[in-house]
GUROMAR-682063 format. One line per 2 residues: number of its first residue (from 1); their letters; for each residue x, z, y of N, C-alpha, C, O. Coordinates in steps of 0.2 Angstrom, whole numbers, plus 2048, in hexadecimal, padded with zeros to 3 digits. Example, Ala and Ser with C-alpha at 12.3 -4.5 7.8 and 13.67 -1.06 7.14 Angstrom:
1 = as = 842,827,7E4,83E,827,7EA,842,827,7F0,847,82A,7EF | 840,823,7F5,844,824,7FB,840,827,800,843,828,806
END
This chain:
1 = xx = 105,E5A,85A,102,E5F,856,103,E5D,84F,102,E57,84D | 106,E61,84A,108,E5F,844,101,E60,83F,0FC,E62,841
3 = xx = 102,E5D,839,0FD,E5D,834,0FA,E63,832,0F4,E64,832 | 0FF,E68,831,0FD,E6F,82F,0F8,E72,835,0F3,E75,833
5 = xx = 0FA,E71,83B,0F6,E74,840,0EF,E71,841,0EA,E75,842 | 0EF,E6B,840,0E8,E67,840,0E4,E6A,83A,0DE,E6B,83B
7 = xx = 0E7,E6A,834,0E3,E6D,82E,0E0,E74,830,0DB,E75,82E | 0E5,E78,832,0E3,E7F,833,0DD,E7F,839,0D8,E83,838
9 = xx = 0DE,E7C,83E,0D9,E7B,843,0D3,E79,841,0CD,E7B,843 | 0D3,E73,83D,0CD,E71,83A,0C9,E76,836,0C3,E76,836
11 = xx = 0CD,E79,831,0CA,E7E,82D,0C7,E84,831,0C1,E86,82F | 0CA,E86,836,0C7,E8C,83A,0C1,E89,83E,0BC,E8D,83E
13 = xx = 0C1,E83,840,0BB,E81,844,0B6,E80,83F,0B0,E82,841 | 0B7,E7D,839,0B2,E7D,834,0AF,E83,832,0A9,E84,831
15 = xx = 0B3,E88,831,0B1,E8F,82F,0AD,E92,834,0A8,E95,833 | 0AF,E91,83B,0AB,E94,840,0A4,E91,841,09F,E94,842
17 = xx = 0A4,E8A,840,09D,E87,840,099,E89,83A,093,E8A,83B | 09C,E89,834,098,E8C,82E,095,E93,82F,08F,E94,82E
19 = xx = 099,E97,832,097,E9E,833,091,E9E,838,08C,EA1,837 | 092,E9A,83E,08D,E9A,843,087,E97,840,081,E9A,842
21 = xx = 087,E92,83D,081,E8F,83A,07D,E94,835,077,E95,835 | 081,E97,831,07E,E9C,82C,07B,EA2,830,076,EA4,82E
23 = xx = 07E,EA4,835,07B,EAA,839,075,EA7,83C,070,EAB,83D | 075,EA1,83F,06F,E9F,843,069,E9D,83E,063,E9E,840
25 = xx = 06A,E9C,838,065,E9A,833,063,EA0,82F,05D,EA0,82C | 066,EA6,830,064,EAC,82C,05E,EAF,830,05D,EAF,836
27 = xx = 05A,EB2,82B,053,EB5,82E,054,EBC,831,052,EC1,82E | 058,EBC,836,059,EC3,839,056,EC3,840,054,EBD,843
29 = xx = 056,EC9,843,053,EC9,84A,058,EC6,84F,05E,EC5,84D | 056,EC4,855,05B,EC1,85A,061,EC5,85C,066,EC3,85C
31 = xx = 05F,ECC,85D,064,ED1,85E,069,ED1,859,06F,ED1,85A | 067,ED2,853,06C,ED2,84D,070,ECC,84C,076,ECC,84B
33 = xx = 06D,EC6,84D,070,EC0,84C,076,EBF,852,07B,EBD,850 | 074,EC1,858,079,EC1,85D,07F,EC5,85C,085,EC3,85D
35 = xx = 07E,ECB,859,083,ED0,858,087,ECD,852,08E,ECD,853 | 084,ECA,84D,088,EC7,848,08D,EC1,84B,092,EC1,849
37 = xx = 08A,EBD,84F,08D,EB8,852,093,EBA,856,099,EB8,856 | 092,EC0,85A,098,EC3,85E,09D,EC5,859,0A3,EC4,85A
39 = xx = 09B,EC9,854,0A0,ECB,84F,0A4,EC6,84C,0AA,EC6,84B | 0A1,EC1,849,0A4,EBB,846,0A8,EB7,84B,0AE,EB5,849
41 = xx = 0A6,EB7,851,0AA,EB3,856,0B1,EB7,857,0B6,EB4,858 | 0B0,EBD,858,0B6,EC1,859,0BB,EC1,853,0C1,EC0,854
43 = xx = 0B8,EC1,84D,0BC,EC0,847,0C0,EB9,847,0C6,EB9,845 | 0BC,EB4,848,0BF,EAD,848,0C4,EAD,84E,0C9,EA9,84D
45 = xx = 0C3,EAF,854,0C7,EAF,859,0CE,EB3,857,0D3,EB0,859 | 0CD,EB8,854,0D3,EBC,852,0D7,EB7,84D,0DE,EB7,84D
47 = xx = 0D4,EB4,848,0D7,EB0,843,0DB,EAA,847,0E1,EA8,845 | 0D8,EA7,84C,0DA,EA2,850,0E1,EA4,853,0E6,EA1,854
49 = xx = 0E0,EAA,857,0E6,EAD,85A,0EC,EAE,856,0F1,EAC,858 | 0EA,EB0,850,0F0,EB2,84B,0F3,EAB,849,0F9,EAB,848
51 = xx = 0EF,EA6,848,0F1,EA0,846,0F6,E9C,84B,0FB,E9A,84A | 0F3,E9D,851,0F7,E9A,857,0FE,E9E,858,103,E9B,859
53 = xx = 0FD,EA4,857,104,EA8,858,109,EA6,853,10F,EA6,854 | 106,EA6,84D,10B,EA4,847,10E,E9D,848,114,E9C,847
55 = xx = 10A,E98,84B,10C,E91,84C,111,E92,852,116,E8E,851 | 110,E95,857,115,E96,85C,11B,E99,85A,121,E97,85D
57 = xx = 11B,E9E,856,121,EA1,853,125,E9C,850,12B,E9B,850 | 122,E97,84C,125,E92,848,129,E8D,84D,12E,E8B,84C
59 = xx = 125,E8B,852,128,E87,857,12E,E8A,85B,133,E87,85C | 12D,E90,85D,133,E94,860,139,E94,85B,13E,E92,85E
61 = xx = 138,E95,855,13D,E96,850,141,E8F,850,147,E8E,850 | 13D,E8A,84F,13F,E83,84F,143,E81,855,149,E7E,855
63 = xx = 140,E82,85B,144,E81,861,14A,E84,862,14F,E81,863 | 14A,E8B,860,151,E8F,860,156,E8C,85C,15C,E8C,85D
65 = xx = 154,E8A,856,159,E87,851,15C,E81,854,162,E80,853 | 157,E7C,857,15A,E76,859,15F,E77,85F,164,E74,860
67 = xx = 15D,E7C,864,161,E7E,869,168,E80,867,16D,E7E,869 | 168,E84,862,16E,E87,85F,172,E81,85C,178,E81,85D
69 = xx = 16F,E7D,858,173,E77,855,176,E73,85B,17C,E71,85A | 172,E71,860,175,E6D,865,17A,E71,869,17F,E6D,86B
71 = xx = 17A,E77,86A,17F,E7B,86D,186,E7B,869,18B,E7A,86C | 185,E7B,862,18B,E7B,85E,18E,E74,85E,194,E73,85E
73 = xx = 18A,E6F,85E,18C,E68,85F,190,E67,865,195,E64,865 | 18D,E6A,86B,190,E69,871,197,E6D,871,19C,E6A,874
75 = xx = 197,E73,86E,19E,E76,86E,1A3,E73,86A,1A9,E72,86C | 1A1,E70,865,1A5,E6C,860,1A8,E66,864,1AE,E65,863
77 = xx = 1A4,E63,867,1A6,E5D,86B,1AB,E5F,871,1B0,E5B,872 | 1A9,E64,874,1AE,E66,879,1B5,E68,876,1BA,E66,879
79 = xx = 1B5,E6B,871,1BB,E6D,86E,1BF,E67,86B,1C5,E67,86C | 1BB,E62,869,1BF,E5C,867,1C2,E58,86D,1C7,E56,86C
81 = xx = 1BE,E58,872,1C1,E55,878,1C7,E59,87B,1CC,E56,87D | 1C7,E5F,87B,1CC,E63,87D,1D2,E62,879,1D8,E62,87B
83 = xx = 1D2,E61,872,1D7,E60,86E,1DA,E59,86F,1E0,E58,86F | 1D6,E54,871,1D8,E4E,872,1DC,E4D,879,1E0,E49,87A
85 = xx = 1DA,E51,87E,1DC,E51,884,1E3,E55,885,1E7,E53,889 | 1E4,E59,881,1EA,E5D,881,1F1,E59,881,1F1,E54,87C
87 = x = 1F6,E5A,885,1FC,E56,884,200,E58,87E,205,E54,87D
END
């Protein structure tokens, strides 16, 4: 896991804990507090899902670039060997 992912994860976890603590300490009825917690939980869950999707896209992109680089190196090596083997 890279540093950026750790920082984003820590930030989101801290934000979720802060929101939950604030809601639990607020002078609202139990029903209203539960609804607020559910709404905020969904909101934080959506943010986490977006962050994970963005990170996965970055990983996929990097992976595809490396595969393409290795394929090009392999093709170049094969061509070099073919040229050397020709009579």
